[in-house]
N, C-alpha and C positions, 0 to 999 in steps of 0.2 A: 347508308345510315338507317338504322331501324326507325320506322315511323316517320320517315321524311315526307313532308307534305308535297302534294302534287300542285305545282304552280298553275294558276289559271282555272283550277277546278273549284266546284262548290263544296265547301267543307262543313262538317258537323263540328261545332265548337261549343264547349261548355266553359263557363266562366264562374269560378269559385270566388264569390264576393261581389256584392252589388252596391258598393259605395261609389265614390266619384270615379275612380279609375275603371272599376268593373263595368259601371253603367255606360261610360263614354266608349270604351272599347266594344261593348256589346252592341250598342246602337250603330256605331260606325261600321263594324264588321257585318252587321245585318243589312245595312244599307248597301254594302258592297256585294250582297247576294248570298252570304253564307247563312247556314242554319245555326242560330245561336240559342243556347239554353243558359239561363242564369241560376245559380245556386245561392240562396240568400237566407238570412235569419227570418223567422216567421213574420214579424211585423212588417219588415221591408218587402217580403214576398207577397203578403196580402195587398200592400199598396201597389206593387208592380202589376199584380193581376187585375186590379181595378182600374188603374190609370195608364198602364203601359210604362215603358222606360222612356223618359223624356230628357233631352239634353239641349242646351243652348250654347252656341258658339259666342263667347263674349266679344269677339272681334267683329263678327258680322251680324250679330243679333238673330241669326237664323235658328229656328227651333225644329228639332227632329224628334219624332215619337215612333217607337216600334213596340208592338205588342208581342212579347216573347214568352216562350214557356218558362216557368219558374218552379224550381224545386227547393225544398227546405233542407235537403241533404243529398249527397252524391251517392247513388246506388253503386254497389261494387261492380255490377255487371253493365253499368251505363256505357253504351258504345259512342265513341266520338273520335274524331281525328286528332283533336288537340284540346288540352285544358289550359286555360289561363288562370293563374292564381294571383288574385289581387287583394288578399286580406292583409291586414297590418302585420308588422314585424312580430309583435307579441302574440299574434294569433296563429302563426305558421305551424308551431308545434302541434296544435290541436287538429290541424287538417292533414298532417302527413300520414297518419295511419290509414285514413280513408283513401288517400291518393295511392298508397302502396297496394291497397286491395283493388283499386280500379284498373285492373290489368288490361281491360279492353280499350284503354286510352293510351296510345303509343307515344304521345308527345305531351310534356308538361312544361309550361313556361311560367317561371316565377317573376312577377313584375312588382318590385318593391324594395324597401330597405332591408336587405338580408345579408349585409356584409358580415363576415366572420361566422356565418352559419351555413355556408355553401356545402360543407362536407356532409351535413345531414340531408340537404336537399339532393345532392348527387347520389345518396344512398338509394334513391328510386331507380337509379341506372344512369350512367354517364351519357349514354346515347339517347336516353329518353328525356333527360332534364336539360332545360335551356334557362340560362340566367339572363335577365333583361331588366330595364328600368324605364318607366313611362316618362315621356317628355311633355306631359300636360299637367296643368294645375287647375284646381277648381273647388267648388263648394256646393253644398246642397241648399237650395232655396225652396222650402216646402217640398213638393213632389218632383221638382225640376233640379237637374244638375247643370250648373253654369260652369263653363270651363274655357280654357285658352290653351293653345299650343304654345309652348315656351320656345321662342326663337333662339335663345342662348343655349338651350339644352334639348336636343332632339331625343327621341326614344332610342335608348342604347340596347343593342342586342349582340350576344356573342357572335363573333365573326363567323364561326363554323356553321351557325344556324341561318344560312342564307334563305332557306325556305320560310322561316318565321319572319325574317326581315321583309321578304317579298309579300307575305300575307299582310303585314302591317302597312306597307307602302300602298298596297292595293286598296286599303281603307282610308288612305289620305294622310297617314302619319308620316312625319319626317323621321327617318331612321339613320342612325350612325352605327356601323359595325364596329365592334370592340374586340381586339385580339385577346386581352386579358380582362375578362369581365369581373373576376373576383377582385383584382387590383382596382378597377374602376369603382366598384362598390365600396371598397375600403377607403379610397380617397374621398368619395362622396360622403361617407359616414362622418369623416372628420369635418368636412365642410358644413354639412347640415346640422351636426350637433353643436358646432361652434356658433352658428347663427341662432339655433334654438336657445342655447344658453344665454346669449346676448339679449334675445327677445324676452326671455323670462325675467331677466334683470330689469327690463323696461316695461314690465307688466303686459307683455305680449303685444305691444303697440309699436308697429313698424315706424310710424312717423315720430314717435317719441324717441326711439332708438336713433333714427336719422338725425335728430336735432342734437344728439349728444356725441360730439366729434371724438371725444376721448373714448367713449364706449365703442364706437365704430373702429377706431384704431386698435383697440384691444381685441376686437373680433378678428381683424385681419392678422394681428400678431398671433392669436390663438391658432388660426388655420395654418399659418406658416410653421408654428412649432409642431403641430400635429403632423403636418406633411414632412417636416424635417425628420421626425422620428420614424416615419415610414420610409423615407429615403435611406436612412441608416440600416433598415431591414431589407432593402432591395426591392421594395414594392414599386411596380411600374408607375411612372409619373402620371399625374392628373392630366386631363385634357388640356391641350396647349393654350386655348383661349382663356380658360379659367385660371390656369397656372400663371399666365402672363399678367392678368389684371390683379391677381391675388398676391403674387410673389415677386415678379420682376419689375413691375411698375413701382416707382417710389411710393413709400407709405402715404405721403400726403395726397398724391394723385389717386391712389387706390381708394383712400378714404372718401374723397370727393365722389368718385364713381358709385361706391356702395351707399353713401348717404343719399345721393339722388335716386338711386334705384329703390331704396327702402322708403323714401318719402313719397314716391309715386304710387298710384293704385296697384302697381305690380308688386310692391313690397308686401302689401296685405294679401294679395292673391297668391303669390309665389310661396311666401314664407309664413307670415303671421297667422293666418287663419288656420292652416293645418297644424302649426305648432301649438296654437291655443287649444285645439280640440283633440290633440293626440299626445298628452303627456306620458301615457304608458308606453307608446311606441318610441318616443324620444328617449325615455329613461332606459328602455330595453336596449336601444341602439347605443346609448352612452355607456352602458355597462359593458357592452362588447368592445367598444373602442377603448375604454379605460383599461380593460384586461390586457390589451395589446401593448400598453405603454410601459416603459421602464421607469424606475424610481426617479431618475433625473430628467425625464422627458417633459418639456412644456409646462411650466408653472402657470402661465396665462391660460393655456388650453385646458388644463386640469381644473382651473377655477370655473371656467365656463361649463365644464361637465358637471361640476358640483352644483351649479345653479340649476341644472336640469333636475337633479335629484331633489333639491330643495323645493322646487315648484311642484314636482310630483307628490312629495310628502304633504305639502300644504294643501294641494288639491284633494288628496285622499282624506285629510283631516276635515276639510270643509264638507266633503260628502257625508262623512260620519256625523258631523254636527247637524246636518239636515235630515 
């Protein structure tokens, strides 16, 4: 396979995006011995040059800092073994032209919410492009990124990209190989947009949502409706553990599980914080999901998708007012 990584070797890695995911992957891959360069927006790039890239594992409280080379754009002739793309969904289209020109990089891994968009990503070359999704959650606290590995959802990587999976495992990430990554992403898009819609209806407060048992039940029904629509289109099933707790467990018991999760600190860390700060990404993903539904698919799920659009419009109006 063109650009296949050499397991066990020191690699030159460039990471496009220095938010939560990009910074965590950068630091952990650098700690594993690889040469990592970050590409970031000017303000963040200046900060990284002054303070280094710093992450804290929320489970262990351990802090790690790496001083890494930082660029503000990706040069067309930049040589690297692999590029990780960690920008948000609504930003992907802006970085694709630069990636197409960066022919010296034989492997490009997209880590993020890009369901229904894979065709454009694969235009970079099917053997060159790898679809993946990070199994970490976190947030920025001043110059530090606080994060946690999500035990219920490991980093997902296309099954054929065993070299990428090995690279991530070598940096301590738990990885699940996925046979049909596009189907996995589509299932995840339904799941995360349903949660986002329910959170927006609860003022992006995970604890407030958890206290509203009817809202939690509507969230579960929404996911079931969205997945049923995908079932009818032959999309490969969602991961077994998630499908079990979301679909096969009785609604009352499923609601208890999700209420407890949302009420715990994990509800804020896994879902609410990112949803609160990424309305454009949620809206972009919701538009993609909406376009895949038929007229009679999922009235409850469609209502949750509409709540995402309402929150985005309200957020935009508030920004204009200020």
